[in-house]
C-alpha angles and dihedrals in degrees: 000000000000091000089052091053091048091050093049091047090053091047092050091046089053093245096117136038105208112214101184129240134316119240089251093054091045091053092052092049092048089056091047101044101025128226121327095249138117105253125210128221120240107293126226110241118255090237092055091049090051094048091049089062089070095052095079113115096233091048092053090050090051091051089052089050088052092055092046092049091049090049090052091050095251094133095159092057091044092053091047093051095047090048089055091050093050094048091050091048092051092050091050092047092052092051095051093045090062096087092072090055090051091057091045091054090048092052091053089063092065116097113259094208135021136194113226137167111247122171089353091302129111107237134172115229136168108278090235088068094058111115136189108281095034117134106226123197116219130195136168111297095024122129109224108246099205143355109287145161118239119244093172131025129172115180087327116175122176129195104226096169090120089065105025103028091228113126100204112093114247121236110233130205139167089255116091121240125218105347093193096062132072092204111129091217091061097052095093096171094050130085122195137214114268097018119120130234107229099182143353128027140260150158125240138192110230112235103167135025137182117352092358092068123092088255090050092051089054091050090051092049091050092052093045093058113094122209113250130202113265118241089256093052090050092049094047091048090053090045093050093054092045093052098042098048093044096046095044091052093051093044090052090052091050092051095045093045091051093049091049089052091056103261117146111278093226093049093050094045089050090048091049093049092046090050091048092052091046094045096051104078097226088168091063098086090046093050092046089051092047091047092051092045091052088048089055090056092050092048092050088059087055093053099261122116114202114210097181120044098216088056089073092068095034089062089060093065098042110135097179132037114197106198135183114234106220114078095351104062091014132045095247086230120109110234129190109238104168138020122193116203137144091007092302128111110216118200119211126205131194137071132298097253099032130091088207109103143117135226125226138186113197090341095309118118115239139186103248093206091058092067109070097199091052092046091049093049091055092045091053091048092052097043097043087060141102098195118106131225102203132187113228096195133043113258124159094182129122125288091262090057090049091051091049092049091049093052106038112020099036095234090147129068134193126220132179137045111357092228093053091044089057090056091054092050096050090051090050088054088060092046095259101122121179088246092056095046093048089056088060103033127046119197112228101169144005136204102201125222117269134176095248098053095031092206143082130221133193128190115220134187123207130212087253090061095252119144120213135181111212117195134187130175148107108349096232091051093046092049091053091051093053127088098170138040131217113232141159088263092055134263113328138167117286108241130200088252089055090051092050091049092049091048091049091051089047091054091048091053091046091053087058086059092251120150103231130208127184120219128201141153146190134203116239125214096225145335089276094083129153106249093200094059101033093107093059132096091021125173112237113228108169155296124272118203121196139173141180095256125219117257111258091227090051091066091056091042091054090050089050090050093054092048088053092051093250119137116218115209125189115220113181144155090224125107121283096245094050094045093047093049093051092044091054092046093056092038097246089123132035129192092270095051119098125243112204127191128211090251091055090045090052090057092056128080121221093265092053091047092051091051093057103028094097090057097050121095100172134036110190134187092014131162128221094265090051091055090051091050091050093052092047092048091051091049091050088051087061100260129139100227130210113192125191125203146156110180130068087255089067097050099090093048091043090053094044094051121093087241118021115201121196128194113249097203105036099018122115121233089247093060093042091053091049093049134086095212137024124212107221092200100035088235127148089211089062090060090055090049089051091050089053090051090048091053091050091051094049090048089053092047088056089049096056093039087055090048097046095045095045089053093046092049088051091053094046093045092050092055095039097051092040090056094044091051091053094244126146112268104290091209133023120230092251090052092051091051091049092051089051092051098045100042100033095048125059099006092053092047091048089050089057090066096048113146117259123264113249097244096048092121094046094067123090117251120267118263119258092241097040112127125223092255095056126129094038097303092130090054090051091050095048095044094049094040090054090049092051091050095046094047091049093048091046091056091047093051093043096051092042090052095050101036102028085214115126093194092056091044092050091048090051091049090045092054093042092053092053095043094049089051094049090050090047091056088071091050089056092064089087135026093197104042132054126236092268093057102047131080105257099190104045090096106060095178089057092051091049092047091053091048090050091051091049091054089051090052092053090047094053091052102041107028108087095217092057092042089064093047098045098032093237132148132199115273124229125235091260091049090054092050090052092046093048093046095053092041090056092045094077100066092040093054091043092054091053096049096038117109125199108261128193114235111230 
């Protein structure tokens, strides 16, 4: 590498003219370094991925239940369970198969062909044959084939948004940028694989190819990251084991106790097996899947597309959102905020793509066209400009109509450099549209911007025959080219005091993270001007400060995040000052929060990073590997991390995060494939809306888990106590299966779409290790399950005592069990309020599901055909009173013993 550095130093010093490789040298290097491609690690076969979906503990239990149900002749239940297993397996398979698509999308970003100098000839070769040492030739529109250092650059601008996330093309030169930093955006004499040349031309010495490039490092990071179970998957796995072991133990006791008491062995084994099938909530995976799928539909209406079902719930427990700045927290549209002219600082309101805006001096509204220096500054900005403000519909109306169309109905569109587009928009806000200015000024020549002059000049003619040179550029350069200044008292000489004042104002604007341009002009005597000296003796007019402003909705979304206990963190490739200013404006960062740069991050080890990560609000000027380190540090600190991204640089961190969020508009295919969710509008506020939806879904999952388990405990307890007390079987196997079908079906599904509670986004996020029974849910389940079992058994014993008829007693117990469960479904709508405090009719599907189940209960008791199948008999009036009384007892007792609990 030292010889390479010596060669490049000689080239940059002008001592050497590098002519590239010979074909013979290139061939040797190709053998040594290998092809310039992104390689993939050995892939797991699709069949193995599919078979692994059936190795989950809960899935194996469900398969066992399928076999038992089929053995007992319950083919419908067996088919339902196996259908659930297959659907879940397919969903899991699709999720794990995504990695291959990510690599495919990444490969497509590599250049297919490259132009290199071989044997002193310019030749076009497949990009995979480019080797270190090649001299590549780059022109506008080319995709850079490998990482390289520039040895020649003429007006070269490169779009590096894939790697840095910043949308403005970077000006490249043969001079290196900040040598102390590893940030890609600061390496001004480097070009990187996959980036696109937007203008100019250059030649570059290839230093890295294939997996050694920045793109290759990203590909390697993506493949190194292993998929982890989501919090929901971990909780359901824990729940499944808890349920299965508990239920199997109790069912075994029931069967053995019955056999010891003298019951028929077959009957008790059948009862035990029936109870086991009924106790295991085989409908749980189906209802979770349905709940998540319905959540996906809701999120789609709120501009977020969920690619992986578990991500819906994972969002609900996010405690940190790591967001890019450009386009997510900001509008990704440069907007003029302030104009300094004639010793006044003018503030400008309004959006980036709207001609609606107002102008203020010290808080007082002004007419911008009444101040000549301000008007002239905006005219120069619009005329010394190659962006275009274009009408998209035909409209021959007046200027006022044009302005109205531009602002409200989006009948205008901007194209070109974002900075120049901002200058057109601020002029349109004052009534100086490009169309109007072009009717007065005609461009006759242009001296384009270049990195040496740092300015741009256009020559314009007016209808009066006057010739003007309009110049814009870096403020310090413009000031040095000026000898006069435009003021309200006329044009006067530019003094040293004036220069110091202008420089001070420029520094003040820069501290506000504004990108500042200086504007100036001079009047020419004729068209026969001297092009070499045209940018001399200029008249200074003003400074124009612009910024990519924060989205209005992002400010409210950040506030909502903080109320919900979620910490937003900005991670950007932009400069520290700009990132910090935007973060403070939208309240992501306060004065006490830390702002860390990529260079500072590079100096820390992982332990140091983890110790400070909770105190950092902004990470600026970071590279892809930095983003990955940040996400990992946050996860080690116990956070559930959501990470947004659009460029290829974001893909590893997006994949590593608990919930990866890609941008739908500006996002690359690589990032989308690595993500769990795509924002259709690239808006931070949409993430917060998705988190709210995720919280609602998880809340509803807890509701139907509470409902299903309470009911199942009631069923098991009824049979268990009945057997221990030496009573006849309170319920027959067929009756248990019917209860499971009627009460675990429609009501549970309807409960999964229960409306959100009003304070859902005012609760702190759930802990990463929190189990599904936290915050007293297990106590609620056990307490209510015991009540259901005791009420059912009480009805069975009472009717048996008075009627001495086991069939009537079983029917009474059968009906009581179902009614208590249908009443309990309404209790499950809230964990903090009792049934008398909650709205019972705000979930119409739930009400209809309960009514449907009630009709089915009546049918089973009074329709002769079903009486024979389910061994039921009609109940008397007194039986119904007893059943109704004990069924209503549950919520009454619950309300007395319930204590107010704080939801954490």
